N, C-alpha and C positions, 0 to 999 in steps of 0.2 A: 361094629359093622365093618366089613372088609371093603377097602376102597376099590372102586371099579378099575379094571385094567383095560376095559373096552374103549379104545380111542376112536372107534367109528362113530359113536354117539357122543357128541360134545354138548349135549343139552339134556335136560331132564323132562320126562313126561310127567305131568301132574294130573290127578283126578280133578273133576270140577270143584270138589270141596277144597282140595289143596291149592288149586289155582286161585279160588276166591279168597282163601285165607291169606295167601301170599300177597295178593293184590291189596288187601286191607292193611297188611303189616308193612308193606314197602312203598311208602309214598314216592320214593325216588324211581320206582319201576315204571317202564314205558309199556303201555298196553298197545300191542300191534295187531291190527286186523288186516289179514292179507287176502281177504276175499275180493271178488269182483265188485265193481260199483253197484250192480243190480242187487247182489247179495247184501251189501252194506245198507242200501236203501230199504231193504226189507226189515232191518233192525240190527243194531250193533251195541256193543257194550259202551257205557258212558266213558268219555275221555279217550277213546281208542284213536290211534293214528291209523288211517287206512292207506295201505300201499298194496296195490293189486299184484299178487304173485305171478299172474299170467301175462303181465305186460313185459315187452322186451327190455325195458329199462329198470326192472325191479332191482337188479343187483346194483346198478348205479345209484338209485334212490336210497336203498338201504345202506350202502357204503358211506353215505353222507351223515348218517345218524351217529350219535355219541356212543362209542364202543365201550365206554367205562360204566354205562348204566345197565341195570338188569332189564331184560326184555321178557314180557309175558306175551307169547305169540299164539294166535288162534285163527282158525278157519271154520268151515262148515263141519268137517268130519275129523280133523286132526291130521290128515294126510299131507296136504299142502303146507300146513304150519310146521310139520316135522321136517319136510324138505327145506323150508325157509330157515329153520333153526340150524340145520346142517350147513347150509350155504353161509349163513351169518357167522357161524363158528369158523369157517374157512376164511372169512374176511377179517377175523380177529376179535369178534364179540366173545366175551368171556362168560357171561352169565345169561343163559337162555333157558326158558321154560315153555314147554308146549302143552296146550290144553288137550289132553288125551280124549279122543272122541269128539272134539270140537264143540261148536254150539249146539249140535244135535243132542248132546248129553248135558247141556247147561240148564240146571233147574232154577237158577237164581233170578 
């Protein structure tokens, strides 16, 4: 496989099956739910940390997280979580995974 030279995307989009597999294989990974509190109340993945992407202090809250851990990030559709992964990459997080299609595509 040829390494990617695209520096604009500093995270990897995963299908729901890849995301679920990585979640099972990486007990050190942090599961990050960036949806609104109302969305989280409607249902969330077990052991997810919820930090609302839409709040003004999202960047400040995320910056306090351990940058050395892998992060599996999700939202409803995969759009906000992709934006969050990009932002987190700019903050120095090295290992970021976005749930492509978000929870709308989550069959588990």
